[in-house]
C-alpha positions in Angstrom: 119.8 -114.7 -48.8 118.0 -112.0 -50.8 118.4 -112.2 -54.5 118.8 -109.0 -56.6 118.3 -108.9 -60.3 120.1 -106.2 -62.3 119.4 -106.5 -66.0 121.7 -104.8 -68.6 120.0 -105.2 -72.0 120.2 -103.6 -75.4 118.2 -100.4 -75.5 119.0 -99.0 -79.0 120.8 -96.1 -77.4 123.8 -95.4 -79.7 123.2 -91.7 -80.4 124.1 -92.2 -84.0 127.8 -92.6 -83.2 130.2 -94.0 -85.8 133.9 -94.8 -85.6 137.0 -95.2 -87.7 137.7 -98.8 -88.6 140.3 -99.9 -86.0 140.5 -102.7 -83.5 137.0 -103.3 -82.0 134.9 -105.8 -80.2 131.1 -105.8 -80.2 128.8 -108.5 -78.9 125.1 -108.9 -78.5 125.7 -112.4 -77.1 123.2 -114.2 -79.3 123.9 -117.7 -80.6 124.7 -116.7 -84.1 127.2 -113.9 -83.4 128.7 -114.8 -80.1 132.4 -115.6 -80.1 133.4 -117.0 -76.7 137.0 -116.8 -77.6 136.9 -113.0 -77.2 135.9 -113.2 -73.5 137.3 -114.6 -70.2 135.6 -114.9 -66.8 137.4 -113.3 -63.9 137.1 -112.1 -60.3 138.1 -108.6 -59.5 137.6 -109.3 -55.8 136.4 -112.3 -53.9 137.0 -115.8 -55.1 133.7 -117.7 -55.3 130.1 -117.7 -56.3 130.5 -116.2 -59.8 128.8 -117.7 -62.8 128.2 -116.7 -66.4 125.3 -118.1 -68.5 124.1 -117.0 -72.0 120.3 -116.9 -72.0 117.9 -115.6 -74.6 120.7 -114.1 -76.6 121.9 -112.1 -73.5 124.7 -112.7 -71.0 123.7 -113.4 -67.4 126.4 -112.8 -64.8 125.7 -113.7 -61.2 127.3 -113.9 -57.7 125.6 -116.2 -55.2 126.4 -117.5 -51.8 129.3 -115.1 -51.3 130.0 -114.1 -47.7 132.2 -111.1 -48.6 132.4 -108.4 -51.2 132.7 -109.9 -54.6 133.1 -108.4 -58.0 132.8 -110.8 -60.8 132.5 -110.5 -64.6 134.0 -111.1 -68.0 136.8 -109.2 -69.8 138.0 -108.9 -73.4 141.0 -111.0 -74.1 142.0 -108.3 -76.5 143.8 -105.4 -74.9 143.0 -101.9 -76.3 145.6 -99.2 -76.6 145.8 -95.4 -77.1 142.5 -93.6 -77.7 139.3 -95.8 -77.3 135.6 -95.7 -76.5 133.9 -98.4 -74.5 130.2 -98.7 -73.6 127.4 -101.0 -72.6 123.6 -100.5 -72.7 121.8 -101.4 -69.5 118.4 -101.8 -67.9 119.1 -101.8 -64.2 115.8 -102.7 -62.8 114.9 -102.1 -59.1 117.6 -100.4 -57.1 118.5 -102.2 -53.9 121.3 -102.2 -51.4 124.3 -104.3 -52.3 123.9 -104.2 -56.1 126.3 -102.5 -58.4 127.0 -103.1 -62.1 129.0 -101.4 -64.7 132.2 -101.4 -66.8 135.8 -100.8 -66.1 139.0 -100.5 -68.1 141.7 -102.5 -66.5 145.5 -102.3 -67.0 146.8 -105.2 -69.1 149.9 -107.0 -67.7 151.3 -109.9 -69.6 148.0 -110.1 -71.6 145.8 -110.3 -68.4 144.0 -107.7 -66.4 145.7 -106.2 -63.3 142.8 -105.5 -61.0 145.0 -103.3 -58.8 144.8 -100.7 -61.6 141.6 -99.7 -63.2 139.0 -97.0 -63.8 135.2 -97.7 -63.7 131.8 -96.2 -64.1 128.8 -98.0 -62.5 125.2 -97.7 -61.4 124.1 -98.5 -57.9 121.6 -97.3 -55.4 119.3 -97.9 -52.5 116.7 -95.2 -52.1 117.6 -93.7 -55.5 119.9 -94.7 -58.3 123.4 -93.1 -58.6 126.0 -93.0 -61.4 129.5 -93.0 -60.0 133.1 -93.2 -61.3 136.1 -94.4 -59.4 139.7 -95.4 -60.1 142.1 -97.8 -58.4 145.8 -97.1 -58.6 148.4 -99.7 -57.3 145.7 -101.3 -55.2 144.4 -98.1 -53.6 140.9 -97.0 -54.4 140.3 -93.3 -55.1 137.4 -91.2 -54.1 134.0 -91.8 -55.6 132.7 -89.1 -57.9 128.9 -89.1 -58.1 127.2 -87.3 -61.0 126.2 -83.9 -59.8 123.2 -81.9 -60.9 123.1 -78.2 -59.9 119.4 -77.3 -59.3 119.8 -73.7 -60.5 122.2 -74.2 -63.4 120.8 -77.3 -64.9 117.6 -79.3 -64.3 117.4 -82.0 -61.7 116.5 -85.4 -63.0 116.4 -88.8 -61.6 118.9 -91.3 -62.9 117.0 -93.6 -65.3 117.1 -97.3 -64.8 118.1 -97.8 -68.4 120.6 -96.2 -70.7 124.3 -96.4 -71.5 127.5 -96.5 -69.4 130.6 -95.3 -71.3 134.3 -94.7 -70.7 136.5 -93.0 -73.3 140.2 -92.1 -73.3 142.0 -89.3 -75.2 145.5 -90.8 -75.1 147.1 -87.6 -76.4 146.1 -85.7 -73.2 145.9 -88.7 -70.9 142.2 -87.9 -70.2 139.6 -90.5 -69.1 136.0 -89.5 -69.5 133.0 -91.1 -67.9 129.5 -90.6 -69.4 126.1 -92.1 -69.1 123.3 -91.8 -71.7 119.9 -90.5 -70.9 116.6 -89.6 -72.7 114.4 -86.6 -71.9 111.5 -85.1 -73.6 112.3 -81.7 -75.2 109.5 -79.7 -76.9 107.3 -82.8 -77.1 110.0 -85.1 -78.5 112.2 -87.7 -76.9 115.8 -86.6 -77.2 118.9 -88.6 -76.3 122.2 -87.2 -74.9 125.1 -87.7 -72.5 125.7 -86.7 -68.9 129.4 -86.6 -67.9 131.1 -87.1 -64.5 134.4 -85.5 -63.6 137.3 -86.7 -65.8 140.3 -88.4 -64.5 144.0 -88.3 -65.5 145.1 -91.5 -66.9 148.2 -92.4 -64.7 149.7 -95.0 -66.8 147.0 -97.6 -67.5 148.5 -98.2 -71.0 146.8 -101.1 -72.8 143.6 -102.0 -71.1 140.9 -104.8 -71.1 137.2 -104.0 -70.9 135.7 -105.7 -67.9 131.9 -106.0 -67.5 130.9 -106.8 -64.0 128.5 -107.1 -61.1 129.2 -106.6 -57.4 127.7 -108.2 -54.3 128.3 -106.8 -50.9 128.3 -110.3 -49.5 124.8 -109.7 -48.1 122.8 -110.6 -51.2 122.9 -112.7 -54.3 123.3 -110.6 -57.4 122.4 -111.4 -61.0 122.9 -109.1 -64.0 122.1 -109.3 -67.7 124.3 -107.7 -70.3 124.1 -107.1 -74.0 125.6 -105.0 -76.8 129.0 -104.4 -75.1 131.2 -102.4 -77.5 134.8 -101.2 -77.2 136.7 -99.6 -80.1 140.0 -98.0 -80.7 139.7 -94.6 -82.2 142.1 -92.3 -84.0 143.7 -89.7 -81.7 143.6 -87.0 -84.4 141.6 -86.4 -87.6 143.0 -87.8 -90.9 144.9 -85.6 -93.3 142.8 -84.1 -96.1 145.8 -82.6 -98.0 144.9 -84.9 -101.0 141.1 -84.9 -100.7 140.4 -81.9 -102.9 137.9 -79.1 -102.8 134.4 -80.2 -101.7 132.2 -81.1 -98.7 131.6 -84.6 -97.3 129.8 -86.1 -94.4 132.1 -88.4 -92.4 133.5 -89.0 -89.0 135.7 -86.3 -87.6 138.1 -86.5 -84.7 139.3 -83.7 -82.3 140.7 -84.0 -78.8 140.3 -87.8 -78.8 136.5 -87.6 -79.6 135.1 -88.9 -82.9 131.6 -88.2 -84.3 129.5 -87.2 -87.2 130.5 -84.1 -89.1 130.3 -82.2 -92.4 133.9 -81.4 -93.4 134.8 -78.8 -96.1 138.3 -79.4 -97.6 140.4 -77.5 -100.1 143.1 -78.0 -102.7 146.0 -76.0 -104.1 143.8 -73.0 -105.1 143.9 -72.3 -101.4 147.4 -71.4 -100.3 147.0 -73.0 -96.8 145.0 -76.0 -97.8 147.2 -78.8 -96.5 146.1 -78.6 -92.8 143.0 -76.4 -93.0 139.4 -77.5 -93.2 136.1 -76.1 -92.1 134.1 -78.5 -89.9 130.6 -78.8 -88.5 130.9 -81.5 -85.8 128.1 -83.1 -83.8 130.4 -83.5 -80.7 130.5 -79.6 -80.7 126.8 -79.3 -81.4 127.6 -78.7 -85.1 129.0 -75.2 -84.2 131.5 -74.7 -87.1 135.2 -74.0 -86.9 138.4 -73.8 -88.8 140.4 -76.9 -88.1 143.8 -75.2 -87.9 145.7 -78.4 -86.9 145.3 -81.4 -84.7 145.6 -79.3 -81.5 143.9 -76.0 -82.4 140.7 -74.8 -84.0 139.0 -71.4 -84.3 135.3 -70.5 -84.2 133.4 -67.3 -85.2 130.5 -67.7 -82.9 126.8 -67.7 -83.5 123.6 -65.9 -82.8 122.9 -65.5 -79.1 120.2 -63.7 -77.0 119.4 -63.3 -73.3 116.6 -62.7 -70.9 113.0 -63.4 -71.8 112.6 -65.7 -68.8 115.6 -67.9 -69.6 118.7 -68.8 -67.7 122.0 -67.4 -69.1 122.7 -67.7 -72.7 120.2 -68.8 -75.4 122.6 -70.2 -78.0 123.4 -73.4 -79.9 126.2 -74.2 -77.3 123.3 -75.1 -74.9 121.9 -77.7 -77.4 124.2 -80.5 -76.4 121.6 -83.1 -77.5 121.4 -81.5 -81.0 117.7 -81.4 -80.6 117.5 -78.6 -83.1 121.1 -78.0 -84.3 121.7 -79.7 -87.6 123.8 -79.3 -90.7 123.2 -80.0 -94.4 125.4 -80.0 -97.5 123.4 -77.8 -99.9 125.9 -77.7 -102.7 129.3 -79.2 -103.4 131.0 -79.0 -106.8 134.2 -77.9 -108.5 133.3 -74.1 -108.3 131.9 -73.8 -104.8 130.5 -75.4 -101.6 127.4 -74.3 -99.8 126.6 -75.6 -96.3 123.5 -74.8 -94.2 123.5 -74.8 -90.4 120.2 -74.5 -88.6 119.6 -74.1 -84.9 117.3 -72.7 -82.2 118.4 -70.4 -79.5 117.7 -72.2 -76.2 119.3 -72.0 -72.7 120.9 -74.8 -70.8 117.6 -76.0 -69.5 116.1 -76.1 -73.0 113.9 -73.1 -72.4 113.6 -70.4 -75.0 113.0 -66.6 -75.0 109.5 -65.9 -73.9 108.5 -69.6 -73.7 106.2 -69.5 -76.7 107.4 -68.6 -80.2 111.0 -69.8 -80.8 113.9 -67.7 -82.1 115.7 -69.5 -84.9 119.1 -69.1 -86.5 119.9 -70.1 -90.0 123.5 -69.8 -91.3 124.7 -70.3 -94.9 128.4 -70.7 -95.7 129.5 -70.1 -99.3 133.0 -71.4 -99.8 135.1 -70.9 -102.9 138.3 -72.8 -103.8 140.5 -69.9 -102.5 139.5 -70.7 -98.9 137.5 -67.5 -98.6 133.9 -67.9 -97.5 130.8 -65.7 -96.8 128.8 -66.4 -93.7 125.1 -65.4 -94.2 123.2 -65.3 -90.9 119.5 -65.2 -90.9 117.8 -64.4 -87.6 114.1 -65.2 -87.2 113.3 -63.8 -83.8 110.6 -63.0 -81.4 111.2 -59.7 -79.7 114.4 -60.6 -78.0 117.6 -58.9 -76.8 120.2 -60.0 -79.2 123.4 -60.2 -77.3 125.7 -61.0 -80.2 126.0 -62.4 -83.7 129.7 -63.3 -83.6 132.4 -64.2 -81.0 135.9 -65.1 -81.7 137.0 -68.3 -79.9 140.3 -70.2 -79.9 139.5 -73.9 -79.3 142.1 -76.0 -77.5 142.5 -79.7 -77.7 143.0 -81.5 -74.4 146.5 -81.1 -73.2 146.9 -77.6 -74.7 146.0 -74.1 -73.7 145.4 -70.8 -75.5 148.9 -69.4 -74.8 150.4 -72.2 -76.9 148.3 -71.1 -79.9 147.9 -67.3 -79.6 150.5 -64.6 -80.1 151.1 -61.9 -77.6 149.7 -59.4 -80.1 146.5 -61.4 -80.4 144.0 -59.2 -82.3 144.3 -56.6 -85.0 141.3 -54.5 -86.3 141.9 -52.4 -89.4 140.2 -50.8 -92.4 140.9 -50.0 -96.0 141.9 -46.4 -95.2 145.0 -47.7 -93.2 143.6 -47.2 -89.7 144.6 -50.0 -87.3 144.4 -51.0 -83.7 146.1 -54.0 -82.1 145.5 -55.5 -78.7 148.2 -57.4 -76.9 147.6 -60.3 -74.5 149.0 -59.2 -71.2 150.3 -62.5 -69.8 153.4 -61.0 -68.5 151.5 -58.0 -67.1 154.0 -55.7 -68.7 152.6 -55.2 -72.2 150.0 -52.5 -72.2 147.2 -52.6 -74.7 145.7 -49.3 -75.9 142.2 -48.4 -74.7 139.6 -49.7 -77.1 139.2 -47.3 -79.9 135.5 -46.4 -80.0 136.1 -44.7 -83.4 136.2 -48.2 -84.7 132.4 -48.2 -84.6 132.5 -45.3 -87.1 134.7 -46.9 -89.7 133.0 -47.7 -93.1 134.3 -51.3 -93.0 136.3 -53.4 -90.6 138.7 -56.3 -91.0 139.8 -58.4 -88.0 142.7 -60.8 -87.8 143.5 -63.2 -85.0 147.2 -63.8 -84.7 148.0 -67.5 -84.0 151.5 -68.7 -83.5 153.2 -70.3 -86.5 149.9 -71.1 -88.1 147.6 -69.6 -90.7 145.4 -66.9 -89.1 141.6 -66.5 -89.2 140.2 -63.3 -90.4 136.8 -61.6 -90.6 135.4 -58.6 -92.6 132.2 -56.7 -92.6 130.8 -53.2 -93.3 130.0 -50.9 -90.5 127.7 -48.6 -92.5 124.1 -48.6 -93.9 123.2 -48.8 -97.6 125.4 -46.6 -99.7 122.5 -45.6 -101.9 119.0 -46.7 -102.6 119.8 -48.4 -105.9 122.5 -50.7 -104.6 121.9 -54.1 -103.0 123.5 -54.0 -99.5 122.2 -56.8 -97.4 124.6 -56.5 -94.5 123.4 -54.9 -91.3 125.8 -52.8 -89.3 128.0 -54.5 -86.7 130.1 -53.2 -83.9 132.4 -54.7 -81.3 130.5 -55.5 -78.1 132.0 -53.7 -75.1 131.3 -56.6 -72.7 134.6 -58.0 -73.8 136.4 -54.9 -72.6 137.0 -53.7 -69.1 138.3 -50.1 -68.6 139.5 -49.9 -72.2 141.4 -53.3 -72.1 139.9 -56.4 -73.6 138.4 -58.3 -70.7 139.7 -61.6 -71.8 143.2 -60.1 -71.7 142.7 -59.1 -68.0 141.4 -62.5 -66.9 144.9 -63.9 -66.4 145.0 -61.5 -63.4 142.3 -63.5 -61.6 142.9 -66.4 -59.3 143.1 -69.5 -61.5 143.6 -73.3 -61.0 147.3 -74.2 -60.9 147.2 -75.7 -64.4 146.1 -72.4 -65.9 147.7 -69.9 -63.5 149.1 -67.0 -65.4 147.3 -68.0 -68.6 144.2 -66.9 -70.5 140.8 -67.6 -69.1 139.6 -71.0 -70.3 136.1 -72.4 -70.5 135.4 -76.1 -70.4 131.6 -76.4 -71.1 132.3 -76.6 -74.8 133.4 -78.0 -77.2 133.1 -81.7 -76.1 132.2 -81.6 -72.4 128.9 -82.9 -71.2 129.5 -82.1 -67.5 126.9 -79.9 -65.7 127.4 -76.1 -66.1 129.1 -74.5 -63.0 127.4 -71.2 -63.7 124.3 -70.2 -65.8 126.5 -69.2 -68.7 129.7 -71.2 -68.5 132.1 -73.6 -66.8 135.7 -72.7 -66.1 138.4 -75.1 -67.1 140.1 -76.8 -64.2 142.2 -79.5 -65.9 144.5 -79.1 -68.9 143.6 -82.6 -70.0 140.1 -81.5 -71.0 139.3 -79.7 -74.3 138.6 -75.9 -73.8 138.0 -72.6 -75.5 138.9 -68.9 -74.8 136.9 -65.9 -76.1 138.7 -62.9 -77.5 136.0 -60.4 -78.7 132.3 -60.4 -79.6 130.2 -58.5 -82.1 126.6 -57.3 -82.0 124.4 -55.2 -84.3 123.9 -51.5 -83.6 120.2 -52.1 -82.8 118.2 -55.1 -81.5 116.2 -56.6 -84.3 112.4 -56.8 -84.3 111.7 -59.1 -87.2 113.7 -61.3 -89.6 117.2 -59.9 -90.1 120.1 -60.8 -92.3 123.8 -60.4 -91.5 126.6 -61.1 -93.9 130.3 -61.3 -93.1 133.4 -62.6 -94.9 135.5 -65.2 -93.1 138.8 -66.9 -94.1 142.1 -68.3 -93.1 145.5 -67.1 -94.4 149.2 -67.0 -93.8 149.5 -64.0 -96.2 149.9 -60.4 -95.0 147.2 -58.0 -94.1 147.2 -56.6 -97.6 145.8 -59.8 -98.9 142.8 -59.6 -96.5 142.3 -56.0 -97.6 142.3 -57.1 -101.2 139.7 -59.9 -100.9 137.5 -57.9 -98.5 137.7 -54.7 -100.4 136.8 -56.4 -103.7 133.9 -58.0 -102.0 132.6 -54.8 -100.3 133.2 -52.7 -103.4 132.7 -55.0 -106.4 132.5 -52.6 -109.2 130.0 -52.7 -112.1 129.2 -55.0 -115.0 128.1 -53.8 -118.5 126.5 -56.4 -120.6 127.5 -56.6 -124.3 125.2 -59.5 -125.4 121.6 -59.3 -126.2 119.0 -60.8 -123.9 121.5 -61.1 -121.1 120.7 -59.0 -118.1 122.8 -58.1 -115.1 120.9 -58.5 -111.8 123.5 -57.0 -109.5 126.1 -58.3 -107.0 125.0 -60.8 -104.4 127.1 -60.0 -101.4 125.9 -63.1 -99.6 127.2 -65.4 -102.4 130.2 -63.2 -103.3 129.0 -63.4 -106.9 127.9 -61.3 -109.9 124.4 -62.5 -111.0 123.3 -62.5 -114.6 120.3 -64.0 -116.4 120.2 -65.5 -119.9 116.7 -64.8 -121.2 117.4 -66.0 -124.8 115.7 -69.4 -124.4 118.0 -70.9 -127.0 121.5 -72.2 -127.5 124.0 -69.4 -127.3 127.7 -69.8 -128.3 129.0 -66.8 -126.4 128.2 -64.4 -123.6 130.1 -61.1 -123.4 130.2 -58.4 -120.7 132.7 -55.9 -119.2 133.6 -55.5 -115.6 134.9 -52.2 -114.1 136.6 -52.2 -110.7 135.0 -49.8 -108.2 136.4 -46.3 -107.8 136.4 -46.9 -104.0 138.8 -49.8 -104.2 140.0 -50.5 -107.8 140.6 -54.2 -107.6 138.6 -57.4 -108.0 140.1 -60.6 -106.5 138.9 -64.0 -107.7 135.5 -63.0 -109.0 132.6 -65.5 -109.1 129.6 -65.4 -111.5 126.1 -66.9 -111.4 124.5 -67.1 -114.8 120.9 -68.1 -114.5 119.2 -70.4 -117.1 122.6 -71.6 -118.3 124.0 -75.1 -118.2 127.7 -75.9 -118.0 129.1 -77.7 -121.1 132.6 -77.2 -122.4 133.0 -73.8 -121.0 135.9 -71.6 -122.1 136.7 -68.0 -120.9 138.8 -65.2 -122.3 139.6 -61.9 -120.7 140.4 -59.0 -123.2 140.9 -61.6 -125.9 143.4 -63.8 -123.9 142.1 -67.3 -123.2 142.2 -68.4 -119.5 143.9 -71.8 -118.9 141.8 -74.5 -117.4 143.6 -74.2 -114.0 142.5 -70.5 -113.7 138.8 -71.1 -113.5 136.2 -73.7 -112.4 132.5 -74.1 -113.2 129.5 -76.3 -112.6 125.7 -76.2 -112.9 123.3 -76.0 -110.0 119.6 -75.9 -110.7 120.2 -74.7 -114.3 122.4 -71.9 -113.0 126.0 -71.8 -114.2 128.4 -71.1 -111.4 131.9 -69.8 -112.4 134.9 -69.0 -110.2 138.0 -67.4 -111.6 141.4 -67.4 -109.9 142.6 -64.0 -111.1 142.8 -60.4 -110.0 141.3 -57.7 -112.2 142.6 -54.1 -111.8 141.3 -52.4 -115.0 138.1 -52.5 -117.0 138.1 -55.9 -118.7 136.0 -57.7 -121.2 134.9 -61.2 -120.4 133.8 -63.7 -123.1 132.3 -67.0 -121.9 131.8 -69.6 -124.6 129.9 -72.8 -124.4 126.9 -73.8 -122.2 123.3 -74.3 -123.1 120.2 -72.5 -121.9 
């Protein structure tokens, strides 16, 4: 008989993943750490020739002398329930007929595996290696699904002989995912990522055992070497942050049954809707940020995106599934505010970029205050590219849900401070008629947009639509306008998509895309993959925004974002007081007013005294254009926070009405109060 060697060994391929502390088993099978009580040998098929030996800190599993198909291996005595992730690193070696090796999750019956019911992913091959997934239900094997690469929509590559095999389950949506790890060189650097096969519906596996196995066709002896087998239970949903308080932290975050590294911004009672809301930058979603609305729904404002220049489809951070360039940093986190930086490059799904030479970069800075209102500062560092958009509103659906469960019939409202308003209805019943898109919107001085979610706080967005008001005023925002690609004959295109022929699970619903947030399956088209199965996480796009002119040089865009259950008047108040901040008159010597920083939503002053000062005094006058200042923030340079007290028109503010801290010898103050008339502020304490 021929003898085939398949070695599955540790390859340090863990992608930086980390997990909540729940039930888990992990073994590298060395003499010090190995616990034989965790494992049990078993035949999945066949009845002889199987053998398990620990050698050199690894686990050798073999089948020899078998005259029929034999699957043999070891399984975890512990059964895993609910949501889990299981994986094994492998080095397959030479591919030959009759050799397969992989992992399966097997239904547990009376504490033992029932090999009539399982799901598996494995590597096999003859002329070339293949990664496949397959399920068995009540003794009947389902069809094989082999990993597909579309030569036009994503690059061909040969399945590597080493990497990771992985099965995960989102119990809340009964979704089984099958992935394999790979490494490729991107821009001169090795980059690790995941490739995903078609998902399967979990049809009642319930508690499962992890089974690591090899298969002989009966024509050959087979030997396999395994190491670093890991299976862990994971949370189905993210933890509550109702008691976490205001701040940013790096931790594991969970959505739609997937868990991974994230920066999470949380809030407290200063934000009316703080209990469920948080703002998240999550590696599983390429660090593209969103409002976590609740465990089943999120909302994203989009990102910079360009087209053409020799690339395929969209150049955007959605295409950076390996996070080769996409990264996030906490730049500031204190009692008064949080600042997070997100940095990315605009690449297509093949990791090409516009022009192929100099890269186009995006930098986004998010300035959060305790009231849940944030400023998104977008810095574009382009080559001469066609900028498709700088924002796109997307409803994100956890597996098992669809957009119609989250979005109201009246889905979108655009309005301004003058009282003009346009609403667009979602024509699911094909009876509600939306008005044609109002192109006068482009000529408004400012615009506020609200997305109407069902029985949830609603996301909003605000920006100016005009150039600088005068030469003496800082006005860093470039004009924006709604992008007409989202509209078809006057009706939002996304709202007409339900008319198209859709898979049964989405028929009569909004158009859903599955290529993001968590999927690692190949793209079906150069720009997207449509959703086919409700069990998979998805998103739906509502409207996009672009500048009036393509940029040719570094450009800055600044918008306000937020989340609220309050009426439109609240959005007008916070947006209006930001767009029209009024003026400050300084009453103290050697204190200068440097103007209003729209990107930081703050009045900036400088203390030039160079000595200890007991008090700083200034007056603030609401703007004639608006007449109101909501929750003002101040940056006082060269000032350190110590025992700060504040009074307005002689009345002291209680400690719960303001917050302060020091960042790089700059005093940051946020005040939870609305100013409607000229008011004198006195700030006592603090050292230069």
